[in-house]
SEMI-221694 format. One record per residue: x, y, z of N, C-alpha, C, O, CB in turn. Coordinates in pm, whole numbers, plus 50000, padded with zeros to 5 digits. Each point is the difference from the previous one (the first is absolute). Glycine has a CB too. Layout:
BEGIN
XYZXYZXYZXYZXYZ/...
This chain:
BEGIN
333798786145843498874992449951499564990450110500814992850058499995009349701/497914997750267499424991450103499394987749933499155001149912500375018950238/500934968149893499564987649939499244991650102500454998050113501515002649728/496894994450118499164991150079500384985749962499954996349882498125020850130/502314974850087500464986349977498954990250052499585000850115502845006549901/497164983549897499084989450039500704986749973500144995849886497785018650062/502534979250160500804987749991499754991650126500105005250112501685006449746/497914975650124499674991650115501194992650061499884994550109497915003149791/503345002150033501204993650054500865010650068500525009049934499424973049885/500225016850312500685010150078501415003449953500365011749990498304980650197/502144997549783501385002649957500045006849864500845008749976499914971550155/498355016049780499955006549869499565014450015500545008949934498954969149955/499525024550198499555013750024501165008550051500185011349955497494980450095/503115003050045501155007550052501035002849892500565010949994499064978650229/500625000749691500955001749891499545011249905500785008649961499874967050056/498065024049947499445010349912500115013750066500405009749936498024973349963/501215017850228500065012750072501435005450004500225012049981497804981150158/502964998149886501405004350001500435005349863500675010349991499814972750188/499145009849715500365004549865499365013549970500645008849942499574967349983/498535025550113499325012849977500735011450071500225010649941497594977450036/502565009850148500705010450075501365002949937500415011649994498404981350216/501894996649744501295002149933499845008349873500925007149960499884971150133/498035020949844499745007549877499415013850029499595007149908500064971249974/500305025550246499545013350037498505001250019499475011150005502454997349873/497394980450132498555000150019499654998650147500824996050083498864994249688/499095013250259499454998250134498924989249990499214999949906501275024450161/499494966550029498954990050005498785006650064500005002950119501684977549897/497305021949904498795006950047499194991050092499375004750095500585008849695/500074973650182499284990150078500424986349953500414998349885497635017350151/501854974750052500364986349964499014990750069499924999750123502545006349848/496804986549949498984990950054500154986449934500714998449901497715020950141/500894970650017500204986349953498744992949954500034988049973501865011250181/496995008049837498774993449955499145009749918500175012250006499894972850196/499015009249724499085008149921499175008950091499835011949973500084970349850/499565012250286499155008050089500785011450065499485011150013499124968650032/502655017849996500825010750057500265010949898499945011950032501124971650123/499235012549722500305009949895498795008549969500105012249990501604972249914/497155009250081498795007649971499655009350115499535011249978499644970049878/501055014350267499765008450117500945011950003499605011250032499624968950092/502065017549842500995010749998499615010549896500075012050025501744971950049/497795011449808499585009349895498755007750041499935012149980501054972649848/498035008350230498765006650043500265010150110499275009850013499464969749924/502325018150143500345009150108500765012349955500405008350082499654972250065/500155020849723500645012049947501514999249987500675010349994497475001950104/502394975749899501444998649983500505007549877499424998849892500464978950221/501195029949904500555008049890501254993349945500884995750075498195025450028/501014978249765501124993249935500115004949856499085006449948500644973350200/501425017349790500235003949861499994988149905499905001849879501435017350205/498764968949970499984987849921499934988250094500235001350120501085009549694/498384977550131499854988150084500644987849935500044998749877497835010750215/502634981749992500534987149958499114989350061499864999350122502535009549859/497034982949934498994990350044500454985749973500194996249884498035020850074/501954975150146500254985749984498724993749946498925002250056502804997450134/498374992749703498814994449935499244990550092498775000150003502395002249778/499574989450294499384989850083500265003050147501144999350046499124983549769/498695020750257500115003250142499364988950081498805000350027501175024649924/500824965350087499474988850079498894992649929499044995750063501575016750140/499504985949666498994992949923498915009049944499144995349926501334985250213/499545032249894499005009549951500655009349898501075005650024497664993450197/500625002649664500545009049898499855014650043499065003550071500394979749751/501475025050132500095014050036499125008949911500025012250016502304983550065/496944998649829499285007849899498995010150056499825010449937500494970349916/499025017050261499145010750052500775012750033499475011149987499034971350105/502745016149951500845011850028500385006849869499955012249989500944977050222/499495002849690500355005749869498805007549942500185010749941501474970650021/497155013350054498795007049952499855013550069499715010049935499184967850021/501305022450176499865012650075501045010149956499715011949987499374975450209/502155008149781501065009249956499735005149858500185011849972501464976150175/497925003249765499695004049863498885010349999500035009649922500704967849993/498275020850171498885009550007500485013950042499405010049962499054971150093/502615019550023500575012750045501005005749900500415011650011499264981050225/500724999349667501045004249907501394999450062500925006749953497425007849936/501814977550216501294998950070500884989549932499514989249966499395017850251/502374996049764500894990249937500314988450095500155001950120500845016549741/499114969750081500364988250079500704990049911499885000249877498175003550278/502684987449911500664988949932499754987450081499845000650122501955014649778/498184973750032499844987150067501374994050029500945001949923496844994549963/502324996450225501184991950029499534985550003498964996950058502205022050075/499614972349806499574986149995501174990849967500965003849934496775003649996/502154980550118500964989749964499474991049891500674990549959500215010350270/497915002249722499324991449903500145004449855499774992149909498655002750269/501975017749799500165004649862498855008549953500035012250016501284967749939/497675014049988498895007549942498935003450104499894993550104500554995249678/498795021650188498885004050084498744993549943499685002249883501435020050181/498184969750016498884992449947498705007949985498924994049993502134986550109/499025032649892498805008249983500255009749885500815009150013498594988850235/499915000349640500275008249882499735015050021500525008149923498934971949942/499775023750234499745014250025501285007650032500075012249979497664981950103/503284998849968501225006650044501204995949917501145000750046497925000450183/500694994849649501074995149912501065010649973501154996649973497204988049922/501305028150113500965010749971500805004650120500915008249986497574998749838/501214987950294500715004350121501424994250003500224988749956497595012850167/503145006149929501364994650013500024988050093499224999050094501725023949864/499984967950014500164988050083501464999250044500925000649917497204987349961/502095010850252501324997650055500084985350040499274995650089500955028649994/500654968449852500174986050036500784998750130500895008050029499034985749729/499744996150317500744997150123501034989349970499714990549927498305015650218/503194995249909500435010950088500135013149925500415000449883500804983050258/498435027349927499995013349938501435005349991500745000450098496945004149992/502674999549790501315006249976499885015150017499005006149960501674975249881/500345024550218500015014550025499785007949871499235009649999502314986650196/499144999749696499885007249873498574999649947499505009949947502894984650002/496954994050066498614998849955499085008750084499105006549946501374970149976/499755023650209499205008450088500205014749965499045007749996501124975050186/501085021149794500285013949964499295003949870499505011249988502724987250128/497734992449788499305002649875498505002250022499415008949939502324977449943/497685005550204498575001750030499765013450070499055007149968500674967850051/501145028550075499855012850071500125011949905499295009950015501634979450192/499985009649696500105010849900498705001149921499585011049965502934985450018/496864992349990498705000149933498945006750085499045005749948501594973649933/499535020050252499095006650093500285015050008499175007650050500674971250082/501335025549817500345014250004501175003450089500275011850022497404992549932/503064985650099501155002750084501115006249916500384994549897499014986550258/501105030349890501145006349934501254994750066500054998650123498625022449819/502344976149979501194995250066501124997349911501074995950046497524995150115/
C-alpha cells in the first residue's frame, strides 16, 4: 500500500514514515505544505491513501482533503488538537498525536491494507 504523507514537522514525518514501512507500506510521497501537496497530486502522484496533518505551518490542510475527496481517495487526519474544525470532513478518521502504531494500523486497514 502506497501512502501519501503531508506533515510539516520533520521528525514527526520521519516517525510516521518509519511506522508505515514497519507495517509493510511504501511512502508514495512526503510533503510539508498545502502547495507542495497540491502540486504533487496535480503531477500525477500515485497512492492508495493519505495521512494529512491538519495544521501545516498555520495553514489548514482542507484544500488537500477536498482534492482527495473529489478523487474518492481515502485519507485520515493527524492532529494534536482532537477535533477537525471543518464539518465537511467529520466522518474522516482522525489519528491523535502522538500517533500510536495500533491506531495507524487500524486506519490503514480502513484504507484496505491486508495484514
